[in-house]
N, CA, C and O of each residue as an XYZ file, in Angstrom:
324
protein
N      15.391     -3.141      1.592
C      14.353     -3.592      2.484
C      13.757     -4.907      1.982
O      13.481     -5.811      2.771
N      13.561     -5.007      0.665
C      12.908     -6.197      0.137
C      13.783     -7.441      0.235
O      13.262     -8.555      0.298
N      15.096     -7.273      0.248
C      15.979     -8.435      0.403
C      15.790     -9.064      1.782
O      15.892    -10.282      1.931
N      15.518     -8.241      2.779
C      15.258     -8.753      4.126
C      13.964     -9.558      4.130
O      13.900    -10.633      4.728
N      12.947     -9.048      3.474
C      11.657     -9.732      3.408
C      11.794    -11.070      2.690
O      11.275    -12.087      3.151
N      12.497    -11.062      1.557
C      12.673    -12.297      0.789
C      13.443    -13.334      1.598
O      13.067    -14.506      1.624
N      14.508    -12.912      2.250
C      15.315    -13.844      3.045
C      14.506    -14.401      4.215
O      14.567    -15.598      4.496
N      13.756    -13.546      4.893
C      12.960    -13.997      6.030
C      11.896    -15.005      5.583
O      11.706    -16.037      6.226
N      11.211    -14.705      4.488
C      10.192    -15.629      3.997
C      10.801    -16.951      3.548
O      10.178    -18.000      3.711
N      12.003    -16.920      2.986
C      12.688    -18.157      2.598
C      12.934    -19.032      3.826
O      12.665    -20.233      3.803
N      13.436    -18.437      4.874
C      13.708    -19.196      6.102
C      12.408    -19.738      6.690
O      12.367    -20.883      7.140
N      11.366    -18.945      6.693
C      10.101    -19.366      7.282
C       9.450    -20.469      6.454
O       8.852    -21.385      7.019
N       9.554    -20.402      5.140
C       9.008    -21.483      4.307
C       9.743    -22.786      4.598
O       9.115    -23.843      4.658
N      11.049    -22.733      4.778
C      11.800    -23.939      5.130
C      11.404    -24.451      6.515
O      11.304    -25.660      6.725
N      11.181    -23.542      7.452
C      10.722    -23.960      8.785
C       9.351    -24.606      8.701
O       9.107    -25.628      9.344
N       8.456    -24.025      7.919
C       7.099    -24.559      7.795
C       7.123    -25.926      7.124
O       6.311    -26.792      7.452
N       8.033    -26.125      6.199
C       8.123    -27.409      5.501
C       8.591    -28.535      6.425
O       8.310    -29.705      6.165
N       9.288    -28.195      7.480
C       9.792    -29.233      8.387
C       8.832    -29.549      9.529
O       9.119    -30.428     10.342
N       7.723    -28.866      9.607
C       6.747    -29.140     10.665
C       6.128    -30.524     10.462
O       6.079    -31.034      9.343
N       5.660    -31.118     11.547
C       5.136    -32.478     11.498
C       3.759    -32.572     10.829
O       3.457    -33.579     10.188
N       2.928    -31.547     10.966
C       1.603    -31.578     10.354
C       1.425    -30.363      9.436
O       2.151    -29.373      9.532
N       0.448    -30.472      8.559
C       0.155    -29.374      7.638
C      -0.368    -28.158      8.408
O      -0.027    -27.020      8.086
N      -1.181    -28.403      9.407
C      -1.726    -27.295     10.210
C      -0.600    -26.548     10.919
O      -0.589    -25.317     10.936
N       0.333    -27.270     11.495
C       1.468    -26.629     12.160
C       2.309    -25.852     11.148
O       2.818    -24.777     11.463
N       2.454    -26.378      9.960
C       3.202    -25.672      8.926
C       2.522    -24.383      8.500
O       3.180    -23.358      8.323
N       1.199    -24.431      8.335
C       0.467    -23.227      7.967
C       0.505    -22.177      9.070
O       0.665    -20.988      8.796
N       0.360    -22.616     10.310
C       0.430    -21.670     11.427
C       1.820    -21.051     11.540
O       1.954    -19.861     11.826
N       2.845    -21.856     11.318
C       4.208    -21.327     11.326
C       4.376    -20.297     10.225
O       4.951    -19.231     10.445
N       3.875    -20.614      9.042
C       3.985    -19.691      7.915
C       3.256    -18.378      8.193
O       3.764    -17.304      7.871
N       2.090    -18.461      8.779
C       1.299    -17.248      9.031
C       1.877    -16.425     10.174
O       2.099    -15.222     10.027
N       2.125    -17.079     11.326
C       2.503    -16.313     12.522
C       3.990    -15.981     12.610
O       4.358    -15.010     13.272
N       4.855    -16.765     11.959
C       6.277    -16.422     11.943
C       6.683    -15.738     10.650
O       7.740    -15.111     10.578
N       5.843    -15.858      9.625
C       6.225    -15.333      8.327
C       5.396    -14.165      7.864
O       5.882    -13.036      7.809
N       4.146    -14.425      7.529
C       3.334    -13.400      6.880
C       2.986    -12.228      7.790
O       3.070    -11.075      7.366
N       2.605    -12.495      9.008
C       2.231    -11.407      9.922
C       3.424    -10.480     10.229
O       3.280     -9.263     10.112
N       4.585    -11.009     10.614
C       5.718    -10.106     10.870
C       6.196     -9.364      9.620
O       6.600     -8.204      9.702
N       6.151    -10.036      8.461
C       6.584     -9.375      7.231
C       5.627     -8.253      6.868
O       6.067     -7.182      6.449
N       4.327     -8.475      7.018
C       3.362     -7.418      6.727
C       3.587     -6.212      7.643
O       3.547     -5.070      7.183
N       3.819     -6.455      8.912
C       4.095     -5.372      9.853
C       5.391     -4.647      9.491
O       5.443     -3.418      9.523
N       6.418     -5.388      9.153
C       7.710     -4.813      8.777
C       7.579     -3.916      7.549
O       8.070     -2.787      7.544
N       6.918     -4.416      6.514
C       6.764     -3.641      5.276
C       5.912     -2.404      5.528
O       6.195     -1.337      4.983
N       4.876     -2.533      6.343
C       4.025     -1.384      6.645
C       4.803     -0.306      7.404
O       4.715      0.874      7.065
N       5.558     -0.704      8.420
C       6.304      0.268      9.231
C       7.408      0.924      8.418
O       7.542      2.147      8.434
N       8.202      0.127      7.707
C       9.322      0.692      6.974
C       8.903      1.329      5.654
O       9.718      2.004      5.026
N       7.681      1.141      5.219
C       7.192      1.788      4.015
C       6.528      3.126      4.271
O       6.198      3.844      3.326
N       6.327      3.472      5.533
C       5.647      4.716      5.885
C       6.369      5.958      5.364
O       5.706      6.838      4.816
N       7.680      6.075      5.502
C       8.332      7.276      4.967
C       8.162      7.421      3.455
O       8.011      8.538      2.959
N       8.183      6.331      2.728
C       7.989      6.390      1.288
C       6.589      6.820      0.913
O       6.405      7.602     -0.020
N       5.592      6.314      1.637
C       4.211      6.736      1.382
C       4.035      8.213      1.705
O       3.318      8.925      1.003
N       4.683      8.670      2.758
C       4.585     10.079      3.147
C       5.227     10.974      2.079
O       4.678     12.021      1.736
N       6.383     10.563      1.555
C       7.031     11.338      0.494
C       6.171     11.372     -0.763
O       6.057     12.413     -1.410
N       5.569     10.244     -1.110
C       4.723     10.188     -2.306
C       3.509     11.095     -2.152
O       3.098     11.745     -3.113
N       2.935     11.148     -0.962
C       1.782     12.007     -0.725
C       2.167     13.479     -0.839
O       1.382     14.287     -1.334
N       3.377     13.836     -0.383
C       3.814     15.230     -0.465
C       4.128     15.639     -1.896
O       4.027     16.819     -2.229
N       4.509     14.685     -2.756
C       4.845     14.991     -4.142
C       3.618     15.275     -4.996
O       3.737     15.874     -6.065
N       2.444     14.857     -4.543
C       1.239     15.126     -5.310
C       1.007     16.629     -5.388
O       1.220     17.346     -4.409
N       0.574     17.104     -6.545
C       0.352     18.556     -6.653
C      -0.802     18.998     -5.761
O      -1.847     18.350     -5.698
N      -0.592     20.084     -5.095
C      -1.621     20.631     -4.220
C      -2.557     21.478     -5.070
O      -2.133     22.466     -5.671
N      -3.818     21.097     -5.121
C      -4.787     21.827     -5.920
C      -5.496     22.837     -5.041
O      -5.857     22.545     -3.901
N      -5.690     24.033     -5.587
C      -6.355     25.075     -4.808
C      -7.855     24.812     -4.774
O      -8.380     24.061     -5.596
N      -8.530     25.425     -3.832
C      -9.971     25.261     -3.681
C     -10.706     25.825     -4.892
O     -11.704     25.252     -5.328
N     -10.225     26.943     -5.442
C     -10.876     27.547     -6.613
C     -10.823     26.610     -7.808
O     -11.797     26.503     -8.554
N      -9.710     25.937     -7.998
C      -9.575     25.018     -9.117
C     -10.535     23.843     -8.972
O     -11.157     23.425     -9.949
N     -10.658     23.312     -7.765
C     -11.555     22.192     -7.520
C     -13.000     22.614     -7.733
O     -13.770     21.867     -8.337
N     -13.391     23.796     -7.251
C     -14.759     24.287     -7.423
C     -15.042     24.500     -8.898
O     -16.135     24.174     -9.363
N     -14.088     25.039     -9.649
C     -14.270     25.249    -11.072
C     -14.469     23.946    -11.823
O     -15.256     23.896    -12.768
N     -13.774     22.893    -11.423
C     -13.937     21.591    -12.066
C     -15.313     21.013    -11.782
O     -15.920     20.399    -12.660
N     -15.807     21.199    -10.577
C     -17.118     20.660    -10.215
C     -18.210     21.368    -10.995
O     -19.139     20.723    -11.481
N     -18.112     22.695    -11.124
C     -19.123     23.473    -11.819
C     -19.007     23.284    -13.330
O     -20.004     23.414    -14.039
N     -17.809     22.979    -13.837
C     -17.605     22.794    -15.259
C     -17.136     24.047    -15.950
O     -17.301     24.174    -17.163
N     -16.556     24.980    -15.218
C     -16.126     26.257    -15.776
C     -14.613     26.353    -15.881
O     -14.067     27.452    -15.980
N     -13.945     25.239    -15.861
C     -12.486     25.272    -15.852
C     -11.937     25.911    -17.127
O     -10.997     26.703    -17.058
N     -12.506     25.584    -18.289
C     -12.009     26.150    -19.537
C     -13.142     26.830    -20.320
O     -13.123     26.846    -21.551
N     -14.112     27.383    -19.615
C     -15.186     28.094    -20.255
C     -16.374     27.232    -20.632
O     -17.330     27.750    -21.212
N     -16.361     25.957    -20.334
C     -17.486     25.084    -20.670
C     -18.585     25.265    -19.645
O     -18.318     25.563    -18.481
N     -19.814     25.085    -20.077
C     -20.953     25.143    -19.172
C     -21.789     23.892    -19.389
O     -21.653     23.202    -20.399
N     -22.636     23.621    -18.446
C     -23.538     22.478    -18.594
C     -24.541     22.771    -19.711
O     -24.721     23.934    -20.073
N     -25.188     21.765    -20.258
C     -26.104     21.922    -21.403
C     -27.228     22.901    -21.097
O     -27.628     23.656    -21.984
N     -27.736     22.916    -19.914
C     -28.869     23.776    -19.578
C     -28.477     25.224    -19.362
O     -29.364     26.073    -19.269
N     -27.181     25.555    -19.276
C     -26.731     26.911    -18.982
C     -26.441     27.726    -20.224
O     -25.836     28.791    -20.100
N     -26.830     27.298    -21.415
C     -26.465     28.016    -22.627
C     -27.298     29.186    -22.781
O     -27.145     29.930    -23.750
């Protein structure tokens, strides 16, 4: 996927360099290069983000409550002694 992004940005940088004005070059770079590449990476990166989210360990509610209270390994707050 990244080879496509690199190749596209290379072509767009060359196109922007041949524009007559700096403003036209920047607009070409943004609207033909950066915006489409950002959309492409976001769309094609979605399955990877979804897989990464599923790989995270699922913590039970009891474990989370125990961590908040401080009783995960028998510890208590200073005032609870």
